[in-house]
C-alpha positions in Angstrom: 19.4 3.7 -43.5 20.3 3.5 -39.8 16.8 4.6 -38.7 15.2 2.0 -40.9 17.4 -0.9 -39.7 18.2 -0.2 -36.1 14.8 -1.3 -34.7 15.3 -4.7 -36.3 19.0 -5.1 -35.4 18.9 -3.7 -31.8 17.6 -7.0 -30.1 20.5 -8.9 -31.8 23.0 -6.2 -30.8 21.9 -6.3 -27.2 21.9 -10.0 -26.8 23.4 -11.9 -23.8 27.0 -11.4 -23.0 27.5 -8.3 -25.2 29.0 -5.7 -22.9 30.9 -3.7 -25.5 29.9 -5.0 -28.9 26.3 -3.9 -28.5 23.9 -1.1 -29.6 25.9 1.4 -27.5 28.9 0.7 -29.6 27.0 1.2 -32.8 25.5 4.5 -31.5 29.0 5.7 -30.6 30.3 4.9 -34.1 27.5 6.8 -35.6 28.2 9.8 -33.4 31.9 9.7 -34.4 30.9 9.3 -38.1 28.6 12.3 -37.9 31.3 14.4 -36.2 33.8 13.2 -38.8 31.6 14.3 -41.7 31.0 17.7 -40.1 34.7 18.4 -39.6 36.0 16.7 -42.8 33.4 15.8 -45.5 36.0 13.5 -47.2 34.1 13.9 -50.5 31.9 10.9 -49.8 29.2 10.4 -52.5 25.8 9.1 -51.6 26.6 5.5 -52.3 29.7 5.6 -50.1 27.7 7.2 -47.3 25.1 4.4 -47.4 28.0 1.8 -47.5 29.6 3.3 -44.3 26.2 3.2 -42.5 25.7 -0.4 -43.5 29.3 -1.3 -42.4 28.7 0.3 -39.0 25.4 -1.4 -38.5 26.5 -4.9 -39.5 30.2 -5.2 -38.7 29.5 -6.6 -35.2 25.9 -7.8 -35.7 27.2 -11.3 -35.0 29.5 -11.3 -32.0 30.4 -14.2 -29.7 33.6 -13.8 -27.7 34.0 -17.6 -27.7 34.5 -17.6 -31.5 37.3 -16.2 -33.5 37.2 -12.7 -35.0 37.2 -14.3 -38.5 34.2 -16.4 -37.7 32.2 -13.5 -36.2 33.0 -11.2 -39.1 32.2 -13.8 -41.8 28.8 -14.5 -40.2 28.2 -10.7 -40.0 29.0 -10.3 -43.6 26.6 -13.2 -44.5 23.8 -11.6 -42.5 24.3 -8.3 -44.4 24.1 -10.0 -47.7 21.2 -12.2 -46.7 19.1 -9.3 -45.5 19.9 -6.6 -48.1 21.4 -8.0 -51.3 18.0 -7.9 -53.0 17.2 -4.2 -52.1 20.7 -2.5 -52.1 22.8 -2.0 -55.2 25.7 -4.4 -55.7 28.2 -1.5 -55.7 27.1 -0.4 -52.2 27.0 -4.0 -50.9 30.5 -4.5 -52.2 31.9 -1.4 -50.4 30.1 -2.3 -47.1 31.2 -5.9 -47.3 34.9 -5.0 -47.9 34.8 -2.5 -45.0 33.3 -5.1 -42.7 35.9 -7.7 -43.8 38.7 -5.3 -42.8 37.6 -5.4 -39.2 38.9 -9.0 -38.8 42.4 -8.0 -40.1 43.3 -5.2 -37.6 46.1 -7.4 -36.0 47.4 -8.5 -39.4 48.2 -5.1 -40.9 51.5 -4.2 -39.3 52.4 -2.1 -42.4 49.2 -0.7 -43.7 51.1 1.8 -45.8 51.9 -1.1 -48.1 48.2 -1.5 -49.0 45.7 0.6 -50.8 42.1 0.5 -49.5 38.9 2.3 -50.6 37.8 5.3 -48.7 34.9 3.6 -47.1 37.2 0.9 -45.7 39.6 3.4 -44.4 36.9 5.4 -42.7 35.3 2.3 -41.1 38.8 1.2 -39.9 39.4 4.6 -38.2 36.0 4.8 -36.7 36.1 1.3 -35.2 39.6 1.8 -33.6 38.7 5.3 -32.4 37.8 3.9 -29.0 41.5 3.5 -28.3 41.9 7.3 -28.4 38.8 8.0 -26.2 39.0 10.1 -23.0 40.3 8.2 -20.0 36.9 7.3 -18.3 35.4 6.1 -21.6 38.4 4.1 -22.5 38.6 2.5 -19.1 34.9 1.6 -19.4 35.7 0.0 -22.7 38.5 -2.1 -21.1 36.1 -3.2 -18.3 33.4 -4.2 -20.8 35.9 -6.2 -22.9 36.9 -8.0 -19.8 33.3 -8.8 -19.1 32.8 -10.2 -22.5 35.8 -12.5 -21.9 34.8 -13.3 -18.3 34.9 -17.0 -19.1 38.7 -16.7 -19.7 40.8 -16.9 -16.5 43.1 -14.0 -15.7 46.2 -16.2 -16.2 45.2 -16.5 -19.9 43.4 -13.2 -20.4 46.1 -10.9 -19.1 49.0 -11.9 -21.3 46.8 -12.1 -24.4 45.4 -8.6 -23.8 48.8 -7.2 -23.2 50.0 -8.7 -26.5 47.1 -7.2 -28.4 47.4 -3.7 -26.8 51.2 -3.7 -27.3 50.8 -4.2 -31.0 48.3 -1.4 -31.2 50.6 0.8 -29.2 53.5 0.0 -31.6 51.4 1.2 -34.5 50.4 4.3 -32.7 54.0 5.2 -32.0 54.8 4.7 -35.7 51.6 6.8 -36.5 50.2 4.0 -38.7 47.2 3.0 -36.6 44.8 5.5 -38.2 44.7 5.8 -41.9 42.9 9.1 -42.6 44.5 12.5 -42.0 42.0 13.5 -39.4 42.6 10.4 -37.3 46.4 10.7 -37.3 46.5 13.4 -34.6 44.9 10.9 -32.2 48.0 8.6 -32.1 49.4 10.3 -29.0 46.1 9.8 -27.2 46.1 6.1 -28.1 49.7 5.8 -26.8 48.8 7.5 -23.5 45.8 5.2 -23.0 47.6 2.0 -23.8 50.7 2.9 -21.8 48.5 3.2 -18.7 46.5 0.1 -19.4 49.4 -2.1 -20.3 51.2 -1.1 -17.2 48.2 -1.9 -15.1 47.7 -5.3 -16.7 51.4 -6.1 -16.3 51.1 -5.3 -12.6 48.0 -7.6 -12.3 49.9 -10.4 -14.1 52.9 -10.0 -11.8 50.7 -10.1 -8.7 49.0 -13.2 -10.0 52.3 -14.9 -10.6 53.2 -14.4 -6.9 50.0 -15.9 -5.6 
């Protein structure tokens, strides 16, 4: 599925202003997905595997940092349905659509243990948030690219907003509720380490800015 669709989707993914949410991000998720399957097959059936690939391909197909996450995700889901609903089974489309829909709710799920989600959704969730557990240089590049995508936002607004977001992710990592599948749970300490360093650096920047 990825080989069939990527040539069509790549020009959209690599559109202007997309420094992180681009083809490179999609390729990274597919590498993580392939590694995940090699280490832990998860018992995915063929339909679920196709649904995961569609969710990866389309979850950020529409991305505009000036719009809300909800608006971007809703438009991405519409594009998936518009392009493929006539050629992909309703069951696969439903699984992919639900997984994509979850990507706009990351900040809402303070207690994910209170919810029950399908395997495809759990896997997409863990893959997409996996960047938070990446090795230092990769994670730092991610932060720089996010800042580039929001370059239109002044530091005085961006820094406190970014600190709030990362603090909430760090709290979930400390509680070991950030990743939902067993294989991802050992990564919580990596997330905590990355976010401790980044939050500290952002707080220093904000303090310096307040003194200017």
